[in-house]
Each structure stands twice: as C-alpha cells, then as structure tokens.
N, C-alpha and C positions, 0 to 999 in steps of 0.2 A: 441508455447506459445505466441509469439508476435501477432499472429492473434487473439487469445482469448483476449489478453490485449486490443487491439484496440476495440474489441466489447464491453468490459466492460466499456470503456471510451466514448462510443458512446453517442451522445446527448440523454438525457432522461433515460439513464441507471443509476441505483443506485449502487454506489460503496462505499467502505469503505477503509480508510487508516489504516492499521494494524501495521505500523511501530512505532518506538519510537517517543515520542513527540519531535518536533524540533521547538524551539521558533521562531516565525515569519513565520513558514512554515505550520505546521500542528500539531494537537493533535492526539494522538493515538485513534483509533476507531471513528474518525470523519466520518460521513456519508455524501456523496455528491450525489445530483441528478442533472442532466443537466450539468455535467462537474465538475471538481475540482476547487478549489480556484486558482487564478493566481499564487500565491507564490508556491503552491505545484506543479502545472503544470510545472512551470519553473524548479524547483528542479528535478522533475521526468524526464524532458527532458535531463537534464545534468547528471543525475545519475541513471542508469538502475536499481540499487538495490531498490531505492525508487519507481520507476515505478512498479516493481514487487510486492511491498507491497500495491499497490492499487488494491483491488480485488472486484469481484462482491459480493453484499450483501449476496447472498445465500451461499457463501463460507466462511463466517465469523465464523460459529461454528467450522469448521475444523481448521481454522487458530488459533482461540483461544485455541483449544485443543492442537495444536502443541506448542504454546507459553507456555501453562500451563505445558505440559509434557517435555518441553525443548528438543524437537526433531523435525525433519522434515525440509522441505525446507523453510517454512515461518520463523521458528526459526533461521535457518542459516542466512537468509537474514536480519532478525531483528537484530541479533548480529552484522552483518557487518555494518548496518546503525547506530546502537548504538555506535559503535567504530569509526564512521566517515569514514569507508572504503567503500564509495559508489563507 
C-alpha cells in the first residue's frame, strides 16, 4: 500500500483527504492537486493513519460508502484519527 500511497501523492496527482476535520490541518473531503497543504503533509508524515486517509480522487466514492455504512478500512482509520489515535 505504501507504493500506491506514494503514487497518489505524486506531483500532479489529484487526491482527497477523507479523514475527520482537524482544525489547522485539513477539512474532510478537501481535494488537492499538485501535493497536499504543508500542514497536512507534516501531519501525515508524523501520523501514518492520516497518510492512509489521503486517497486518490477516484477512490472517493468507495471511501464515502465505507464511512456511510460504518464499515471497512477507511472507517476504521477514520475512527482512529477522530479519537486522536494516530
């Protein structure tokens, strides 16, 4: 998965943060092209859970489904991030 994550964050790639809103870092469902915001990049570097919640734009419908149904990997990661367990 690490290899896919690096591809998603490659310059020019469009990614979306699907984790919970973290004041001063990122809002849920913020879309980024040409890299993420510096605050999110720093947080993701220090917290692998947050890094896993930055996904390619084409994976967003599946991530939203998992969050809506409260099941799946994205939901588990989201809950960890929401509880501050990065």
